[in-house]
PyMOL commands that place a pseudoatom at each C-alpha (Angstrom):
pseudoatom trace, name=CA, resn=UNK, resi=1, chain=A, elem=C, hetatm=0, pos=[-22.440, -13.199, 21.502]
pseudoatom trace, name=CA, resn=UNK, resi=2, chain=A, elem=C, hetatm=0, pos=[-22.697, -12.465, 25.243]
pseudoatom trace, name=CA, resn=UNK, resi=3, chain=A, elem=C, hetatm=0, pos=[-19.971, -13.006, 27.693]
pseudoatom trace, name=CA, resn=UNK, resi=4, chain=A, elem=C, hetatm=0, pos=[-20.575, -13.906, 31.365]
pseudoatom trace, name=CA, resn=UNK, resi=5, chain=A, elem=C, hetatm=0, pos=[-17.712, -13.183, 33.610]
pseudoatom trace, name=CA, resn=UNK, resi=6, chain=A, elem=C, hetatm=0, pos=[-16.776, -15.463, 36.539]
pseudoatom trace, name=CA, resn=UNK, resi=7, chain=A, elem=C, hetatm=0, pos=[-19.207, -15.119, 39.369]
pseudoatom trace, name=CA, resn=UNK, resi=8, chain=A, elem=C, hetatm=0, pos=[-16.338, -15.495, 41.847]
pseudoatom trace, name=CA, resn=UNK, resi=9, chain=A, elem=C, hetatm=0, pos=[-14.449, -12.576, 40.237]
pseudoatom trace, name=CA, resn=UNK, resi=10, chain=A, elem=C, hetatm=0, pos=[-17.601, -10.395, 40.115]
pseudoatom trace, name=CA, resn=UNK, resi=11, chain=A, elem=C, hetatm=0, pos=[-18.092, -11.201, 43.885]
pseudoatom trace, name=CA, resn=UNK, resi=12, chain=A, elem=C, hetatm=0, pos=[-14.499, -10.252, 44.692]
pseudoatom trace, name=CA, resn=UNK, resi=13, chain=A, elem=C, hetatm=0, pos=[-14.780, -6.934, 42.798]
pseudoatom trace, name=CA, resn=UNK, resi=14, chain=A, elem=C, hetatm=0, pos=[-18.154, -6.164, 44.269]
pseudoatom trace, name=CA, resn=UNK, resi=15, chain=A, elem=C, hetatm=0, pos=[-16.753, -6.483, 47.754]
pseudoatom trace, name=CA, resn=UNK, resi=16, chain=A, elem=C, hetatm=0, pos=[-13.920, -4.050, 47.011]
pseudoatom trace, name=CA, resn=UNK, resi=17, chain=A, elem=C, hetatm=0, pos=[-16.295, -1.585, 45.481]
pseudoatom trace, name=CA, resn=UNK, resi=18, chain=A, elem=C, hetatm=0, pos=[-18.805, -1.808, 48.408]
pseudoatom trace, name=CA, resn=UNK, resi=19, chain=A, elem=C, hetatm=0, pos=[-15.930, -1.419, 50.953]
pseudoatom trace, name=CA, resn=UNK, resi=20, chain=A, elem=C, hetatm=0, pos=[-14.489, 1.626, 49.168]
pseudoatom trace, name=CA, resn=UNK, resi=21, chain=A, elem=C, hetatm=0, pos=[-17.460, 3.652, 47.912]
pseudoatom trace, name=CA, resn=UNK, resi=22, chain=A, elem=C, hetatm=0, pos=[-20.784, 4.850, 49.190]
pseudoatom trace, name=CA, resn=UNK, resi=23, chain=A, elem=C, hetatm=0, pos=[-22.849, 2.812, 46.773]
pseudoatom trace, name=CA, resn=UNK, resi=24, chain=A, elem=C, hetatm=0, pos=[-25.718, 0.405, 46.785]
pseudoatom trace, name=CA, resn=UNK, resi=25, chain=A, elem=C, hetatm=0, pos=[-24.974, -3.291, 46.534]
pseudoatom trace, name=CA, resn=UNK, resi=26, chain=A, elem=C, hetatm=0, pos=[-26.844, -3.568, 43.228]
pseudoatom trace, name=CA, resn=UNK, resi=27, chain=A, elem=C, hetatm=0, pos=[-24.805, -0.680, 41.725]
pseudoatom trace, name=CA, resn=UNK, resi=28, chain=A, elem=C, hetatm=0, pos=[-21.563, -2.136, 43.118]
pseudoatom trace, name=CA, resn=UNK, resi=29, chain=A, elem=C, hetatm=0, pos=[-22.373, -5.398, 41.465]
pseudoatom trace, name=CA, resn=UNK, resi=30, chain=A, elem=C, hetatm=0, pos=[-23.135, -3.689, 38.153]
pseudoatom trace, name=CA, resn=UNK, resi=31, chain=A, elem=C, hetatm=0, pos=[-19.816, -1.872, 38.124]
pseudoatom trace, name=CA, resn=UNK, resi=32, chain=A, elem=C, hetatm=0, pos=[-18.039, -5.159, 39.222]
pseudoatom trace, name=CA, resn=UNK, resi=33, chain=A, elem=C, hetatm=0, pos=[-19.690, -7.053, 36.423]
pseudoatom trace, name=CA, resn=UNK, resi=34, chain=A, elem=C, hetatm=0, pos=[-18.416, -4.623, 33.805]
pseudoatom trace, name=CA, resn=UNK, resi=35, chain=A, elem=C, hetatm=0, pos=[-14.888, -4.579, 35.171]
pseudoatom trace, name=CA, resn=UNK, resi=36, chain=A, elem=C, hetatm=0, pos=[-14.765, -8.332, 35.364]
pseudoatom trace, name=CA, resn=UNK, resi=37, chain=A, elem=C, hetatm=0, pos=[-16.061, -8.773, 31.933]
pseudoatom trace, name=CA, resn=UNK, resi=38, chain=A, elem=C, hetatm=0, pos=[-13.492, -6.391, 30.536]
pseudoatom trace, name=CA, resn=UNK, resi=39, chain=A, elem=C, hetatm=0, pos=[-10.583, -8.090, 32.278]
pseudoatom trace, name=CA, resn=UNK, resi=40, chain=A, elem=C, hetatm=0, pos=[-11.712, -11.557, 31.340]
pseudoatom trace, name=CA, resn=UNK, resi=41, chain=A, elem=C, hetatm=0, pos=[-12.933, -10.527, 27.932]
pseudoatom trace, name=CA, resn=UNK, resi=42, chain=A, elem=C, hetatm=0, pos=[-9.439, -9.302, 27.043]
pseudoatom trace, name=CA, resn=UNK, resi=43, chain=A, elem=C, hetatm=0, pos=[-8.493, -12.973, 27.411]
pseudoatom trace, name=CA, resn=UNK, resi=44, chain=A, elem=C, hetatm=0, pos=[-6.106, -12.352, 30.302]
pseudoatom trace, name=CA, resn=UNK, resi=45, chain=A, elem=C, hetatm=0, pos=[-5.851, -15.502, 32.354]
pseudoatom trace, name=CA, resn=UNK, resi=46, chain=A, elem=C, hetatm=0, pos=[-4.467, -13.445, 35.196]
pseudoatom trace, name=CA, resn=UNK, resi=47, chain=A, elem=C, hetatm=0, pos=[-7.798, -11.478, 35.622]
pseudoatom trace, name=CA, resn=UNK, resi=48, chain=A, elem=C, hetatm=0, pos=[-8.200, -12.911, 39.083]
pseudoatom trace, name=CA, resn=UNK, resi=49, chain=A, elem=C, hetatm=0, pos=[-4.715, -11.811, 40.147]
pseudoatom trace, name=CA, resn=UNK, resi=50, chain=A, elem=C, hetatm=0, pos=[-5.096, -8.158, 39.167]
pseudoatom trace, name=CA, resn=UNK, resi=51, chain=A, elem=C, hetatm=0, pos=[-4.805, -5.756, 42.029]
pseudoatom trace, name=CA, resn=UNK, resi=52, chain=A, elem=C, hetatm=0, pos=[-8.472, -5.080, 42.223]
pseudoatom trace, name=CA, resn=UNK, resi=53, chain=A, elem=C, hetatm=0, pos=[-8.188, -2.808, 45.188]
pseudoatom trace, name=CA, resn=UNK, resi=54, chain=A, elem=C, hetatm=0, pos=[-6.077, -0.405, 43.124]
pseudoatom trace, name=CA, resn=UNK, resi=55, chain=A, elem=C, hetatm=0, pos=[-7.880, -0.966, 39.816]
pseudoatom trace, name=CA, resn=UNK, resi=56, chain=A, elem=C, hetatm=0, pos=[-11.270, -0.233, 41.324]
pseudoatom trace, name=CA, resn=UNK, resi=57, chain=A, elem=C, hetatm=0, pos=[-10.092, 2.961, 42.910]
pseudoatom trace, name=CA, resn=UNK, resi=58, chain=A, elem=C, hetatm=0, pos=[-8.353, 4.046, 39.729]
pseudoatom trace, name=CA, resn=UNK, resi=59, chain=A, elem=C, hetatm=0, pos=[-11.313, 3.423, 37.500]
pseudoatom trace, name=CA, resn=UNK, resi=60, chain=A, elem=C, hetatm=0, pos=[-14.193, 4.408, 39.681]
pseudoatom trace, name=CA, resn=UNK, resi=61, chain=A, elem=C, hetatm=0, pos=[-12.570, 6.842, 42.173]
pseudoatom trace, name=CA, resn=UNK, resi=62, chain=A, elem=C, hetatm=0, pos=[-13.338, 9.979, 40.224]
pseudoatom trace, name=CA, resn=UNK, resi=63, chain=A, elem=C, hetatm=0, pos=[-17.011, 9.048, 39.517]
pseudoatom trace, name=CA, resn=UNK, resi=64, chain=A, elem=C, hetatm=0, pos=[-18.219, 7.551, 42.781]
pseudoatom trace, name=CA, resn=UNK, resi=65, chain=A, elem=C, hetatm=0, pos=[-18.462, 8.957, 46.343]
pseudoatom trace, name=CA, resn=UNK, resi=66, chain=A, elem=C, hetatm=0, pos=[-15.816, 7.525, 48.597]
pseudoatom trace, name=CA, resn=UNK, resi=67, chain=A, elem=C, hetatm=0, pos=[-16.841, 6.174, 51.956]
pseudoatom trace, name=CA, resn=UNK, resi=68, chain=A, elem=C, hetatm=0, pos=[-13.763, 7.731, 53.551]
pseudoatom trace, name=CA, resn=UNK, resi=69, chain=A, elem=C, hetatm=0, pos=[-12.305, 11.070, 52.520]
pseudoatom trace, name=CA, resn=UNK, resi=70, chain=A, elem=C, hetatm=0, pos=[-9.086, 10.104, 54.247]
pseudoatom trace, name=CA, resn=UNK, resi=71, chain=A, elem=C, hetatm=0, pos=[-8.810, 6.964, 52.053]
pseudoatom trace, name=CA, resn=UNK, resi=72, chain=A, elem=C, hetatm=0, pos=[-9.443, 9.031, 48.923]
pseudoatom trace, name=CA, resn=UNK, resi=73, chain=A, elem=C, hetatm=0, pos=[-6.714, 11.543, 49.810]
pseudoatom trace, name=CA, resn=UNK, resi=74, chain=A, elem=C, hetatm=0, pos=[-4.302, 8.761, 50.645]
pseudoatom trace, name=CA, resn=UNK, resi=75, chain=A, elem=C, hetatm=0, pos=[-4.973, 7.081, 47.326]
pseudoatom trace, name=CA, resn=UNK, resi=76, chain=A, elem=C, hetatm=0, pos=[-4.556, 10.344, 45.441]
pseudoatom trace, name=CA, resn=UNK, resi=77, chain=A, elem=C, hetatm=0, pos=[-1.275, 11.047, 47.261]
pseudoatom trace, name=CA, resn=UNK, resi=78, chain=A, elem=C, hetatm=0, pos=[0.039, 7.577, 46.415]
pseudoatom trace, name=CA, resn=UNK, resi=79, chain=A, elem=C, hetatm=0, pos=[-0.888, 8.179, 42.696]
pseudoatom trace, name=CA, resn=UNK, resi=80, chain=A, elem=C, hetatm=0, pos=[0.940, 11.532, 42.748]
pseudoatom trace, name=CA, resn=UNK, resi=81, chain=A, elem=C, hetatm=0, pos=[4.022, 10.055, 44.380]
pseudoatom trace, name=CA, resn=UNK, resi=82, chain=A, elem=C, hetatm=0, pos=[4.170, 7.170, 41.836]
pseudoatom trace, name=CA, resn=UNK, resi=83, chain=A, elem=C, hetatm=0, pos=[3.803, 9.562, 38.928]
pseudoatom trace, name=CA, resn=UNK, resi=84, chain=A, elem=C, hetatm=0, pos=[6.490, 11.823, 40.370]
pseudoatom trace, name=CA, resn=UNK, resi=85, chain=A, elem=C, hetatm=0, pos=[8.891, 8.845, 40.910]
pseudoatom trace, name=CA, resn=UNK, resi=86, chain=A, elem=C, hetatm=0, pos=[8.221, 7.710, 37.353]
pseudoatom trace, name=CA, resn=UNK, resi=87, chain=A, elem=C, hetatm=0, pos=[8.914, 11.237, 35.936]
pseudoatom trace, name=CA, resn=UNK, resi=88, chain=A, elem=C, hetatm=0, pos=[12.163, 11.372, 37.912]
pseudoatom trace, name=CA, resn=UNK, resi=89, chain=A, elem=C, hetatm=0, pos=[13.160, 8.020, 36.552]
pseudoatom trace, name=CA, resn=UNK, resi=90, chain=A, elem=C, hetatm=0, pos=[12.470, 9.171, 32.957]
pseudoatom trace, name=CA, resn=UNK, resi=91, chain=A, elem=C, hetatm=0, pos=[14.401, 12.315, 33.500]
pseudoatom trace, name=CA, resn=UNK, resi=92, chain=A, elem=C, hetatm=0, pos=[17.427, 10.439, 34.769]
pseudoatom trace, name=CA, resn=UNK, resi=93, chain=A, elem=C, hetatm=0, pos=[17.444, 8.161, 31.804]
pseudoatom trace, name=CA, resn=UNK, resi=94, chain=A, elem=C, hetatm=0, pos=[17.438, 11.148, 29.455]
pseudoatom trace, name=CA, resn=UNK, resi=95, chain=A, elem=C, hetatm=0, pos=[20.555, 12.528, 30.988]
pseudoatom trace, name=CA, resn=UNK, resi=96, chain=A, elem=C, hetatm=0, pos=[22.597, 9.536, 29.837]
for i in range(1, 96): cmd.bond("trace and resi %d" % i, "trace and resi %d" % (i + 1))
show_as sticks, trace
zoom trace
């Protein structure tokens, strides 16, 4: 049984990938197809509302070449800040 993800969703994700990474259109579409199939295949009706900008960077950021080193560094800094804030939150809850 083959699953075909929504062409609109694949197009949206392809655009995010192409704008973020130094990658051919064909390869961007291949990655987008896989991500869309996973999201929709899980049965999540909110697949279109996922923050694809973040999701693409999180899933592909370590394996593809970024178009902008500054964007990569900003994204990594953001992830570190979120992780640090989450860890601080957990530590505060443990004190009580």
